[in-house]
C-alpha positions as CSV (number, residue, x, y, z in Angstrom):
1,X,109.6,86.7,112.9
2,X,108.4,85.3,109.5
3,X,105.0,86.9,109.9
4,X,106.5,90.2,111.0
5,X,108.7,90.2,107.9
6,X,105.8,89.6,105.6
7,X,103.9,92.5,107.1
8,X,106.9,94.9,107.4
9,X,107.6,95.5,103.7
10,X,104.0,96.2,102.6
11,X,103.5,98.4,105.7
12,X,106.7,100.3,104.8
13,X,105.4,100.7,101.2
14,X,102.1,102.2,102.4
15,X,103.7,104.5,104.9
16,X,106.7,105.5,102.7
17,X,105.1,108.5,101.0
18,X,104.1,110.0,104.4
19,X,107.5,109.3,105.8
20,X,109.1,111.1,102.9
21,X,106.7,114.0,103.1
22,X,107.2,114.5,106.9
23,X,110.8,113.4,107.0
24,X,112.5,114.7,103.9
25,X,113.7,117.9,105.6
26,X,114.7,116.1,108.8
27,X,116.1,112.7,107.8
28,X,119.0,112.4,105.5
29,X,118.6,110.1,102.4
30,X,121.3,107.6,103.6
31,X,119.1,107.0,106.7
32,X,116.0,106.4,104.5
33,X,118.1,104.0,102.5
34,X,119.4,102.2,105.5
35,X,116.0,101.6,107.0
36,X,114.4,100.6,103.7
37,X,117.3,98.3,102.8
38,X,117.1,96.6,106.2
39,X,113.4,96.0,105.7
40,X,114.1,94.4,102.2
41,X,116.9,92.3,103.8
42,X,114.5,91.0,106.5
43,X,112.1,90.0,103.7
44,X,114.9,88.5,101.5
45,X,114.6,84.8,102.6
46,X,111.0,84.6,101.5
47,X,111.5,86.7,98.4
48,X,114.4,84.5,97.2
49,X,111.9,81.6,97.0
50,X,109.4,83.4,94.8
51,X,109.6,83.7,91.0
52,X,111.3,87.0,90.2
53,X,112.2,87.5,93.9
54,X,115.9,87.8,93.2
55,X,115.3,90.5,90.5
56,X,113.0,92.4,92.9
57,X,115.4,92.2,95.8
58,X,118.4,93.1,93.7
59,X,116.6,96.1,92.2
60,X,115.4,97.3,95.6
61,X,118.8,97.0,97.2
62,X,120.5,98.7,94.3
63,X,118.0,101.6,94.7
64,X,118.8,101.7,98.4
65,X,122.5,101.8,97.7
66,X,122.1,104.5,95.1
67,X,120.0,106.6,97.5
68,X,122.5,106.0,100.3
69,X,125.6,107.0,98.4
70,X,124.1,109.8,96.3
71,X,122.4,111.5,99.2
72,X,119.9,112.9,96.6
73,X,116.6,113.8,98.3
74,X,114.7,113.7,95.0
75,X,115.7,110.1,94.6
76,X,113.5,109.3,97.7
77,X,110.5,110.1,95.6
78,X,111.3,107.4,92.9
79,X,110.6,104.5,95.2
80,X,106.9,104.1,94.3
81,X,107.8,104.2,90.6
82,X,110.4,101.5,91.2
83,X,107.9,99.3,93.0
84,X,105.4,99.8,90.2
85,X,108.0,98.9,87.6
86,X,109.0,95.7,89.5
87,X,105.4,94.6,89.9
88,X,104.8,95.4,86.2
89,X,107.7,93.1,85.4
90,X,106.4,90.3,87.7
91,X,102.9,90.4,86.2
92,X,104.1,90.9,82.6
93,X,106.7,88.2,82.7
94,X,104.2,85.8,84.2
95,X,102.1,86.3,81.0
96,X,105.1,85.3,78.9
97,X,106.5,82.5,80.9
98,X,103.3,81.4,82.7
99,X,101.3,80.7,84.5
100,X,99.9,84.2,84.9
101,X,100.4,85.7,88.4
102,X,96.6,86.0,89.0
103,X,96.3,82.3,88.3
104,X,99.0,81.5,90.8
105,X,97.3,83.5,93.4
106,X,93.9,81.9,92.6
107,X,95.4,78.4,92.9
108,X,96.6,79.2,96.4
109,X,92.9,79.5,97.4
110,X,91.6,77.0,94.9
111,X,94.2,74.4,93.9
112,X,91.9,72.6,91.5
113,X,91.0,75.8,89.5
114,X,88.6,74.9,86.7
115,X,90.1,75.1,83.2
116,X,87.5,77.7,82.1
117,X,88.9,80.0,84.8
118,X,92.4,80.2,83.2
119,X,91.5,82.7,80.4
120,X,89.8,84.9,83.0
121,X,92.9,84.9,85.2
122,X,95.0,85.9,82.2
123,X,92.7,88.8,81.5
124,X,92.8,90.0,85.1
125,X,96.6,89.7,85.0
126,X,96.5,92.0,81.9
127,X,94.4,94.5,83.8
128,X,97.0,94.6,86.5
129,X,99.7,95.1,83.9
130,X,97.8,98.1,82.6
131,X,97.4,99.4,86.1
132,X,101.1,99.2,86.9
133,X,101.9,101.0,83.6
134,X,99.5,103.7,84.5
135,X,100.6,103.9,88.1
136,X,104.3,104.0,87.1
137,X,103.8,106.8,84.6
138,X,101.7,108.9,87.0
139,X,104.1,108.3,89.9
140,X,107.1,109.3,87.7
141,X,105.3,112.4,86.4
142,X,104.5,113.5,89.9
143,X,108.1,112.9,90.9
144,X,109.4,115.0,88.1
145,X,106.9,117.8,87.9
146,X,104.6,118.0,90.9
147,X,105.0,119.4,94.4
148,X,105.8,116.9,97.2
149,X,102.2,117.3,98.6
150,X,100.7,116.1,95.3
151,X,103.2,113.2,95.1
152,X,102.3,112.2,98.6
153,X,98.5,112.5,98.0
154,X,98.7,110.2,95.0
155,X,101.3,107.7,96.2
156,X,100.0,107.6,99.8
157,X,96.3,107.6,99.3
158,X,94.8,107.8,95.7
159,X,96.7,104.9,94.4
160,X,95.3,102.7,97.2
161,X,91.8,103.9,96.3
162,X,92.4,102.9,92.7
163,X,93.8,99.5,93.7
164,X,90.8,98.9,96.0
165,X,88.4,99.8,93.2
166,X,90.2,97.3,91.0
167,X,90.0,94.6,93.7
168,X,86.4,95.2,94.5
169,X,85.4,95.5,90.8
170,X,87.1,92.2,89.9
171,X,85.6,90.5,92.9
172,X,82.1,91.6,91.9
173,X,82.7,90.6,88.3
174,X,84.0,87.2,89.4
175,X,80.9,86.6,91.6
176,X,78.6,87.6,88.7
177,X,80.4,85.3,86.3
178,X,80.4,82.4,88.8
179,X,76.7,83.0,89.3
180,X,76.1,82.5,85.6
181,X,78.2,79.3,85.6
182,X,76.2,77.8,88.6
């Protein structure tokens, strides 16, 4: 069940734009809210143990309640912007209160992270902060002014291509920098 819960929320996030695109005319907003809220509640026990998890869970459930009680279909399109804002907060606050989120992730794989790697993880965390600002603004602009098809294309496909490019680019840079250090 724990493994299923850890897969369910990211999968819902990836599929969400397509579910909105194909279901907006068929599924009422309260049903969207109910399913999305249930997925967040399934994930709640593990989120509550993570830094910022309470804030993330509270914001997501507030969004679900607002969607359920308002019945506003346009509100369904704000979910990717909300997630981007929450991740921006998580990455940004980790730069203030430390350690940076990328350092925490790196320490999972390499607990004895060399001291010289710490500034690098801070810089990569800043890159992700920049990405989440960009992504949140683009997603919000598409929500406000673009047709649903454009919103779906960006939030359901293009954003993952951009994130993949960031991941691969960072991985290649890290390999190159480690090659120099060796």
